[in-house]
Every structure is written in structure tokens, then in C-alpha cells.
N, C-alpha and C positions, 0 to 999 in steps of 0.2 A: 969485895962485896959482889954477889952474883947479879947479873942484869935481870930484870923483871921483864918478862915477855907476856904479851897478851895474846891469846889465841886468835888466829885469823879466821875470819868467817867468810864462807862462800856465799852467804845470803846476799841477795840483791836489795837495794834499798826499795823501800815501798813506793809504788806508783803514787803519784799526787792524786788526792781525791777531788781537786778542783775541776770543774768542768772546762772544756775547751772554749776558747774565746774570752773576750774581755767581760769580766763580771766583778762587781764589788766597787768599793770606794776609789775614786779617781778614774774609773773607766767610764766610757760613754754608756748611757742607758740603751737598752735594746730598742729597736724601731717599734716594736709592739707596745712597750711601755710608754714610749713618747706619743704614740697615737692615742692611747688610752688617756694619758694626761691632757692631750689636746681636746679630747671629747669632754672630759670633766671640766676643763677650762671653759669650754663653750657653754656649758650649763650654769657655771658661775657668771660668766659675761652676759648671759641673758638678763640676769637681774641688774648688772651694771648698766647695760644698755638701755633697759626698761626705765631706770631711774633717770638716766641722762636725756632720754627721749621725752619724758614727763617735763624735765626742766627746760627743754628746748622749745616744747609746745606752750609751757607757761610764759616763755620770754616772748612768744609771738601771739598775743591775745588776737582773738577773731579769727585765727587760722582754722578753717574747717576742713580743708583738703590740701594736701602737699602737691603744689604745682611743680613743674619742672625745676624752677629755681630753688624752691623750698626743698625739694627732694635732694638736690645737689648740696645745698647748705646743710642739710641735716646729716648726709653722708660724710661731709668734711668734719662736722661736729663728732660724729660717732668716731671717726679715724682719730681724731685728736684726743677724745675720751679714752679710747683703747690705748693709745700711745702713752698717755699719762698713767694709766694703770700699770702697763707693763714696764715702762722706764722707772716709775717709782719702786716697784717691787724689785726689780732687777738691780738697781743701784743700792737699794736699801740692805738686801742680804742675799741677792742672786736667786730668790725664789718668788714666784707667785703663789697665790694660795693653793692652786692645783699641784704645783711642783713641790710644795711642802708635804702635801699629802703622799704624792707618789716618790717622795724622796729623791729628787733630783735637783740640780742647781746649775745656773749660769755663772761661769767664772772666767777670769782672764788667765793668761798663761802663768802668772804668778800665784793663782789660786784664790785671788780676792774677787769679790763682786765688782762687775764693771762700774766705772763712773757713769755719770748720766750722759755725756756725749757719746760714749762708746755704747751704752745701752740704748740711746736714741738711734744711733746708726744700726744696731742690730734690728731694732723694731722696723726701721724703714726697709732694710734689706730683706727682712722676712716676707715682705710683700712683693718681691720680685717675680713670683711665680703668677701673679694676677694679671698683669698687661698681656703677656703672650696667650694665656688662656682665654681671656675676654676677647682678644683679637681673633683668635681661632673660632670662638663661638659667633662672633659678629660676621666673620667671613664666611661661615657656613650657613648664615642666615637663620640661626637658632634663636628662639625666644623662650621665655619662662623656663619650664621644667628641663627641656633639653639644654638650654643654656647653662643652667645651674649644674647639670651634669658634666658639661665640659670643664666648668670651673672646678668642680670636685675632682674630676680626673687630673686636671692641671696640678691641684694641690697634692693629691696622692703621688703623682710623679715626682714633684718637688720633694716630698718626704722620702721616697725611694731612693733618691740620688745620694742619700747619706750612706748607702750600702756601697757606692763606689769610692767613697772616701776611706783611706786606710785606717783612720781613726774613728770612723763612723759618725762624723760630724756633719751637720747641715752645712749647705753652702753658705748661707747667710752668717753662720758662726765662723766659718773660715775667713770670709771677707771682712767680718767685723773683729776677728782676732779674739773671739771668745770661744768657750767650749761648754758643752753640757756634761755634766759628771753625775755618776750614780752615787747617792750617799747611803745606800743600804750596806749594812755590815756584811763582811764575806761570810759565805756558808762555811760551817765547821766541817 
């Protein structure tokens, strides 16, 4: 029986149509998408913090003005409310409301949502940018607008540090052993 031969082709395989860099499920979302998600999260958290501030003020009848002690207590209350919001959503399905919209998720190395201790650690570590930024603003003698500008610059620097990570993860994700992943389907 004669051997069947197939003609050899000199054609080179087609180049991949996929864009360079990490894109698609399992990869880290771009920095730009994360910043957009954070801005949207801020809009949603405005409502959460407004409601929690109302509850705080109802719990303190007769409070006309927040004195220094009242302001500190309210800041602690807001920190706790934000912590409950983030930790609850992260441990539930790895996504806050904004993350669901932007199709990204927090997960562990095994691909599951973090359990509440790991989610709480991630929340606490995500605030590491604040003390150095506040100290810099205080050291420079800044108040109000310029002080807030230094805080915003510190937050932006914290976000941009993800570019130094080979997997494009935030420092708090590395320390908490979590990762952000993009849930968008790959482009055809």
C-alpha cells in the first residue's frame, strides 16, 4: 500500500491577534480600569457613608457640632463601616458593587474569594499609603486643600506602584496574598 503524503506548506503560522500584555480572565486589570473602578466605588460609598453618618448622628442626640473628640469617633466609625462593606463583599464573592460593574474580582491564589480574616487584612493593608502621606502633609505644614492634594498624590503613587510588580498587583494584594483578576472575556 503506498504511503499517503501530505504536501508541505511553506506558509508561516498566523500571528496571534491578541494584544501584547496581560488581558482577559485570570490576568490583572489595567491600572486605568482599577482607577475608574475606584472612582465609581467612591460614588457608591458616598451613599453608604451618608447613611452611616446619619445613624452616627442619631445615636448622639443633641450633637450640634462635631468637636475634636466627636470628629475622631466619627472617623473611626466611618473606617469601621467601610471595613464592613469591603470585607463583606470580598469574602462573599470577591467583588464589591463597583467591581461587579467593572468585571474584576479579588481572589486568593487558589482562585476563591478571600475568607474574612484575609479580606480584613487586605482592607487594613490597603490603607498603608495614608500615614506617610499624612505625615508628609503635616511636616510641610499644609492644611485643607494642599493637605488633601498631598493625600491624593500619596494615593496615586500607591496605585502606580503596581506597575513595578511583575504581575501588576497592588502592594496590599501581595502582602495579603490576594490578587485582582480581570473577568472580561478575551477579545476574539
